C-alpha positions as CSV (number, residue, x, y, z in Angstrom):
1,M,-43.6,-18.9,-5.5
2,P,-42.6,-18.4,-9.1
3,E,-39.5,-20.5,-10.2
4,S,-36.7,-18.5,-11.2
5,K,-34.9,-19.3,-14.4
6,P,-31.2,-20.6,-14.2
7,R,-28.6,-17.8,-14.8
8,K,-26.3,-18.5,-17.7
9,K,-22.6,-18.4,-16.9
10,I,-20.3,-16.3,-18.9
11,E,-17.2,-17.9,-20.0
12,R,-14.3,-15.6,-20.2
13,R,-11.6,-16.7,-22.8
14,P,-8.3,-17.6,-21.2
15,Q,-6.5,-14.6,-22.8
16,E,-8.9,-12.2,-21.5
17,A,-8.5,-13.6,-18.0
18,A,-4.9,-13.6,-18.2
19,A,-4.6,-10.0,-19.7
20,K,-6.6,-8.6,-16.8
21,E,-4.6,-10.4,-14.3
22,Y,-1.0,-9.4,-15.1
23,K,-1.2,-5.7,-16.1
24,P,1.9,-4.0,-14.5
25,N,1.5,-1.4,-12.0
26,P,2.0,2.3,-13.2
27,V,5.3,3.9,-13.3
28,W,4.7,5.8,-10.1
29,F,3.9,2.9,-8.1
30,K,7.4,1.5,-7.1
31,P,8.8,5.0,-6.4
32,V,5.9,5.9,-4.0
33,M,6.0,2.4,-2.4
34,F,9.6,2.7,-1.5
35,G,9.4,6.4,-0.7
36,L,6.9,5.7,2.1
37,M,8.9,2.9,3.6
38,I,12.1,5.3,3.8
39,V,10.1,8.2,4.8
40,G,8.6,6.4,7.8
41,L,11.8,4.9,8.7
42,L,13.6,8.4,8.5
43,W,10.6,9.8,10.6
44,I,11.5,7.5,13.4
45,I,15.2,8.0,13.4
46,I,14.8,11.6,13.3
47,F,12.6,11.2,16.4
48,Y,15.0,9.3,18.4
49,I,18.3,11.4,17.2
50,T,16.7,14.7,18.1
51,Q,15.1,13.3,21.3
52,G,11.6,14.2,20.6
53,L,12.3,17.8,19.1
54,W,11.6,16.8,15.4
55,P,9.5,16.2,13.4
56,L,6.3,17.0,15.5
57,P,7.2,17.9,19.0
58,A,3.6,18.2,20.2
59,A,2.9,14.5,19.1
60,G,5.4,13.3,21.6
61,S,6.0,9.6,21.3
62,W,3.1,9.3,18.9
63,N,5.8,10.2,16.4
64,I,6.9,6.4,16.5
65,M,3.2,5.6,15.7
66,I,3.1,8.0,12.9
67,G,6.6,6.9,11.5
68,F,5.3,3.0,11.6
69,G,2.1,4.1,9.9
70,I,3.7,5.8,7.0
71,A,6.1,2.8,6.7
72,I,3.2,0.4,6.9
73,V,1.4,1.9,4.1
74,G,4.5,1.3,2.0
75,F,4.6,-2.3,3.0
76,L,1.0,-2.7,2.4
77,M,1.5,-1.4,-1.2
78,T,4.0,-4.4,-1.8
79,T,1.0,-6.7,-1.7
80,R,-0.1,-4.9,-4.9
81,W,3.2,-4.8,-6.6
82,R,3.4,-6.6,-10.1
83,S,6.3,-6.2,-12.4
């Protein structure tokens, strides 16, 4: 078996690593994140208040899962939020 040569480590400067690590989010990120959480909550509230007539009557109780799904996407976005 031929011996492989050891690979050279590429060293990064601390400034480059820090600059890459702390880039702020785009301007649209925060409104979309909070908007998804609010829309998900409103979806569930509207479903309960209208006794299943709104937002999607054909979905039935799945409207709760749809609302939670929308809100969870917003909550998952908080893990990527940087100021």
